[in-house]
C-alpha positions in Angstrom: -102.6 -71.1 211.4 -104.1 -68.4 213.8 -106.9 -66.2 212.9 -104.6 -63.1 212.8 -102.3 -64.8 210.3 -105.3 -65.6 208.0 -106.4 -62.1 208.1 -103.0 -60.7 207.0 -102.8 -63.3 204.1 -106.1 -62.3 202.7 -105.2 -58.7 202.9 -101.9 -59.4 201.0 -103.6 -61.3 198.3 -106.2 -58.5 197.8 -103.4 -55.9 197.5 -101.7 -57.9 194.9 -104.9 -58.2 192.7 -105.6 -54.5 193.1 -102.0 -53.7 191.8 -102.4 -56.0 188.8 -105.7 -54.5 187.9 -104.3 -51.0 188.1 -101.5 -51.8 185.9 -103.8 -53.0 183.0 -106.1 -50.3 183.3 -103.4 -47.4 183.2 -101.3 -49.1 180.2 -101.7 -47.0 176.8 -102.3 -49.1 173.7 -99.7 -48.8 171.0 -100.9 -46.8 167.9 -101.9 -49.1 164.9 -99.3 -49.0 162.1 -100.3 -47.3 158.8 -101.0 -49.4 155.9 -98.0 -50.6 153.9 -95.5 -49.6 156.5 -93.1 -52.1 158.0 -91.9 -51.9 161.5 -88.5 -50.8 160.3 -89.9 -48.1 158.1 -92.3 -47.0 160.9 -89.3 -46.3 163.1 -87.1 -44.8 160.1 -85.0 -47.5 158.3 -81.2 -47.0 158.1 -79.7 -46.8 154.6 -78.1 -50.0 153.2 -74.3 -50.2 154.0 -71.7 -50.9 151.3 -70.3 -54.5 151.3 -66.8 -53.3 150.4 -64.6 -50.4 149.3 -63.3 -51.1 145.8 -61.2 -49.5 143.1 -62.3 -49.5 139.4 -60.8 -48.9 136.0 -61.9 -48.5 132.5 -60.9 -50.8 129.8 -58.0 -49.6 127.5 -57.2 -50.2 124.0 -53.8 -51.5 123.7 -51.6 -52.9 120.8 -50.6 -56.5 121.5 -48.4 -59.0 119.8 -50.0 -61.6 117.6 -48.3 -65.0 118.5 -48.5 -68.7 117.7 -47.5 -71.2 120.4 -45.7 -74.3 119.6 -43.6 -77.1 121.2 -40.7 -78.9 119.9 -37.2 -80.3 120.5 -33.7 -78.3 120.5 -31.0 -80.1 118.4 -27.8 -79.1 116.8 -28.0 -77.4 113.4 -25.5 -79.9 112.1 -23.3 -82.2 114.0 -20.0 -83.2 112.4 -18.4 -86.6 113.3 -14.6 -86.3 113.4 -13.0 -89.8 112.9 -9.7 -91.4 112.4 -8.2 -91.6 108.9 -5.2 -93.7 110.0 -5.3 -97.4 110.6 -3.7 -99.2 113.5 -2.0 -96.2 115.0 -1.6 -95.3 118.7 -3.4 -92.1 119.8 -0.6 -90.1 121.5 -2.4 -86.9 122.4 -5.9 -85.4 122.7 -5.9 -81.6 122.9 -9.7 -80.7 123.2 -12.6 -81.6 125.5 -16.2 -81.4 125.6 -17.4 -77.8 125.4 -14.2 -76.4 123.8 -14.6 -74.0 121.0 -12.5 -74.9 118.1 -11.6 -73.3 114.7 -11.5 -74.8 111.4 -8.1 -76.6 110.8 -7.3 -76.7 114.6 -5.4 -79.9 115.8 -7.7 -81.9 118.0 -5.7 -85.1 118.5 -2.3 -86.5 117.3 -1.4 -90.1 116.6 2.1 -91.6 117.2 3.9 -90.9 113.9 7.0 -93.4 114.1 5.4 -96.1 111.9 4.2 -93.6 109.3 7.6 -91.7 109.3 9.5 -95.0 108.8 7.1 -95.8 105.8 7.8 -92.4 104.4 11.4 -92.8 104.6 11.2 -96.1 102.8 9.1 -94.6 100.1 11.7 -91.9 99.6 14.4 -94.5 99.3 12.4 -96.5 96.8 11.8 -93.4 94.8 15.5 -92.6 94.8 16.3 -96.1 93.6 13.7 -95.8 90.8 15.0 -92.5 89.7 18.6 -93.9 89.5 17.4 -96.8 87.5 15.4 -94.6 85.2 18.4 -92.5 84.6 20.6 -95.5 83.7 17.9 -96.8 81.5 17.4 -93.4 79.8 21.3 -93.4 79.1 21.3 -96.6 77.5 18.2 -95.8 75.4 19.9 -92.7 74.3 23.1 -94.4 73.2 21.1 -97.2 71.5 19.3 -94.6 69.3 22.8 -93.1 68.4 24.0 -96.4 67.2 20.8 -97.2 65.2 22.3 -95.3 62.1 25.6 -97.4 62.2 23.9 -100.8 62.3 26.0 -101.8 65.3 22.7 -102.8 67.2 19.8 -104.5 65.9 16.4 -103.0 65.9 15.3 -105.6 68.6 18.1 -104.5 70.9 17.2 -100.8 70.4 13.5 -101.5 71.1 14.6 -103.4 74.3 16.6 -100.3 75.7 13.7 -98.0 74.8 11.2 -100.5 76.7 13.6 -100.5 79.7 13.7 -96.7 79.7 9.9 -96.4 79.7 9.5 -99.1 82.4 12.0 -97.3 84.6 10.0 -94.1 84.1 6.8 -95.8 85.1 8.5 -97.1 88.2 9.5 -93.6 89.1 6.0 -92.6 88.9 4.7 -95.4 91.0 7.4 -94.7 93.6 6.3 -91.0 93.6 2.6 -92.1 94.2 3.7 -94.5 97.0 5.7 -91.6 98.7 2.7 -89.2 98.3 0.4 -91.8 99.9 2.7 -92.2 102.8 3.0 -88.4 103.2 -0.8 -88.3 103.3 -0.8 -90.9 106.1 1.8 -88.7 108.0 -0.6 -85.7 107.6 -3.3 -87.9 108.9 -1.6 -88.4 112.1 -3.0 -85.0 113.2 -6.8 -85.0 113.5 -8.0 -81.5 112.4 -11.3 -79.7 113.0 -13.4 -79.6 109.8 -15.3 -76.4 110.7 -15.6 -73.8 113.4 -17.7 -75.1 116.3 -18.2 -76.5 119.8 -17.0 -80.0 120.8 -20.2 -81.9 121.8 -18.9 -85.4 122.5 -15.5 -87.1 122.7 -14.5 -90.7 122.6 -10.8 -90.3 121.9 -8.6 -91.8 124.6 -4.9 -91.5 124.9 -3.0 -94.7 124.3 -5.9 -96.4 122.4 -5.1 -98.0 118.9 -7.9 -97.2 116.6 -9.0 -98.3 113.1 -9.7 -96.1 110.2 -13.2 -94.4 110.4 -13.4 -94.8 114.1 -15.4 -91.8 115.7 -13.2 -89.6 118.0 -15.2 -86.5 118.3 -18.7 -84.8 117.6 -18.7 -81.2 116.6 -21.6 -78.7 116.6 -20.8 -76.8 113.4 -20.6 -73.1 113.9 -22.0 -73.5 117.4 -25.5 -73.2 116.1 -28.6 -74.9 117.5 -32.1 -75.1 116.0 -35.6 -75.4 117.6 -37.7 -78.0 115.6 -41.1 -76.7 116.4 -44.2 -78.8 115.6 -47.0 -76.7 114.0 -50.3 -78.0 112.8 -51.1 -78.1 109.2 -53.9 -75.5 109.7 -51.5 -72.9 111.2 -48.5 -73.6 109.0 -49.5 -70.9 106.5 -49.2 -68.2 109.1 -45.4 -68.8 109.4 -42.8 -67.8 106.9 -39.1 -67.8 106.5 -37.7 -65.1 108.7 -40.4 -64.9 111.3 -39.0 -64.1 114.7 -39.6 -66.5 117.5 -39.0 -66.7 121.2 -38.0 -70.0 122.6 -38.3 -70.9 126.2 -36.8 -74.1 127.9 -38.3 -75.9 130.9 -35.9 -74.0 133.1 -37.3 -70.7 132.0 -34.4 -69.5 129.9 -35.5 -67.5 126.9 -33.6 -66.9 123.5 -34.6 -65.1 120.4 -34.4 -66.9 117.2 -35.5 -66.8 113.5 -37.3 -69.3 111.2 -34.7 -70.7 108.9 -36.8 -73.2 107.0 -40.1 -74.9 107.0 -40.5 -78.7 106.3 -41.9 -79.4 102.8 -44.0 -82.4 104.1 -46.5 -82.9 107.0 -46.4 -85.9 109.1 -49.4 -88.1 108.1 -49.9 -89.5 111.5 -49.9 -86.3 113.6 -50.7 -83.9 110.8 -47.9 -81.7 112.1 -45.0 -80.1 110.2 -41.5 -79.1 111.5 -40.4 -75.5 111.5 -36.6 -74.9 111.9 -35.8 -72.0 114.1 -32.1 -71.0 114.2 -30.6 -70.4 117.7 -27.1 -68.8 117.3 -24.3 -68.8 119.6 -24.7 -72.0 121.8 -22.3 -70.9 124.3 -24.1 -67.7 125.2 -27.4 -69.4 125.4 -26.4 -71.5 128.4 -30.0 -72.2 129.3 -30.7 -74.0 125.9 -29.1 -77.2 125.1 -29.3 -79.7 122.4 -31.7 -82.5 123.3 -34.1 -80.2 125.4 -37.8 -80.0 124.9 -38.8 -76.4 124.6 -41.8 -74.3 124.1 -42.0 -71.1 122.1 -44.0 -68.3 120.4 -43.8 -67.2 116.8 -44.2 -63.4 116.5 -46.7 -62.9 113.7 -47.4 -59.1 114.1 -49.5 -56.7 116.3 -53.1 -55.8 116.6 -55.4 -53.7 118.7 -57.1 -55.3 121.8 -59.4 -54.2 124.6 -57.5 -55.0 127.9 -58.3 -54.8 131.7 -56.0 -55.4 134.7 -55.4 -59.0 135.5 -56.7 -58.4 139.0 -60.1 -57.6 137.6 -60.7 -61.1 136.2 -62.6 -63.3 138.6 -62.7 -67.0 137.8 -65.8 -68.8 138.9 -67.5 -72.1 138.1 -64.8 -72.6 135.3 -65.5 -69.3 133.6 -63.9 -65.8 133.8 -66.1 -62.9 134.9 -65.8 -59.2 135.3 -67.8 -57.1 137.9 -69.1 -54.0 136.2 -69.9 -50.9 138.3 -73.4 -49.6 137.9 -74.7 -46.0 138.3 -76.3 -47.0 141.7 -72.9 -48.2 143.0 -74.1 -51.9 142.7 -71.9 -54.3 140.7 -73.2 -56.6 138.0 -71.4 -59.9 137.2 -70.5 -60.4 133.4 -69.1 -63.7 132.0 -66.3 -63.0 129.6 -63.9 -64.6 127.2 -60.2 -63.8 127.7 -57.5 -63.6 125.2 -53.9 -62.6 125.1 -52.0 -61.7 128.3 -49.2 -59.1 128.4 -47.7 -58.2 131.8 -50.5 -57.3 134.2 -53.2 -56.9 131.4 -55.5 -59.4 129.9 -57.3 -59.0 126.5 -61.1 -59.2 126.7 -62.8 -60.7 123.6 -66.3 -60.2 124.9 -68.0 -56.9 123.8 -68.2 -54.4 126.8 -70.5 -51.4 127.2 -68.9 -48.1 125.9 -68.8 -46.6 129.5 -67.9 -49.7 131.4 -66.0 -49.6 134.6 -64.6 -52.7 136.0 -64.0 -53.5 139.7 -60.3 -54.2 140.2 -59.4 -54.2 143.9 -61.7 -56.5 145.8 -63.4 -57.9 142.8 -62.9 -61.6 144.1 -64.9 -60.8 147.3 -68.1 -59.5 145.6 -71.2 -61.1 144.3 -73.7 -60.1 141.7 -75.8 -57.1 143.1 -73.6 -56.1 146.0 -73.4 -52.4 146.9 -69.8 -51.0 147.0 -68.1 -47.9 147.9 -65.6 -46.7 145.3 -62.2 -45.6 146.7 -61.8 -41.8 146.7 -58.5 -42.2 144.6 -60.8 -43.1 141.8 -62.5 -39.8 141.8 -65.9 -41.3 142.2 -68.3 -39.6 144.8 
């Protein structure tokens, strides 16, 4: 490095040192903050911003139904078994099928009547023969009684004629009884419905030869079903005959019924009693069938209740909560106990402040102490 270059380098270093010293000497110190003031407040802190815009509502007094829930099976009110009264006859015709509505006395099936007709004809012939024999015996007995005064016949002979007459009359009565029995068999070739109702099962088959007493059909009498609800012994006293009930099947179908009777005993194993609820008109209640399991509610009356919109209920940590609006527009979280639900409103069993306002829209997004802005539609500034 030459002498000239060293001189220029020293001059440059000296210039940089002078510039740095001048900067530090000319810089003004910042004023010390006042006692108790934070940097934010020293510059003027911005107001806190609301976490959410919400809507609020006041709890309302409503009149709700008092109900008692129960479960049970749906069964036929009474199921009649229609069987054969004839023995060894061929089934010639079946006129109904499962689901058909029948009237009392309606013909359900017909057996082949040829054999029975022949037996009826034979019984009529036997009766005619017995009547002829009886008429002849009666004439002989009458003549014998006429000759009793003349002494032409002995008393023994007269008694024989009278005995023959009485025997012939008895044979006529026996023949009449046989004919009546055969006529009953003839009527039994037509299977009749014992009551109004709906055919629930059919085992009758055309061409089969069945014995007397064989089941041919099952009939739901008068088309009535019943819900056999199981109610605990502690709640049984709240239900009376005539209490209305709403029955709901697993498919969601609902039907209205009425308590017909209450079982006089309680099951010692389950401590439950059966309550029988009439479900009329099985054909119209297409969603309720015999053999179904169904749930339902007994309508026990009405009572006043404090309710809030369902959207205001916030489930957290296994409990239900309400968020109450405070005068400073902050919310406070309150754990509550809920009761009945009707439509979009829920009964609150926990006592609330008289002027309480609960957050409805947006309640699920807030925490205890959050600042909120109330929607202008609520009339809140």
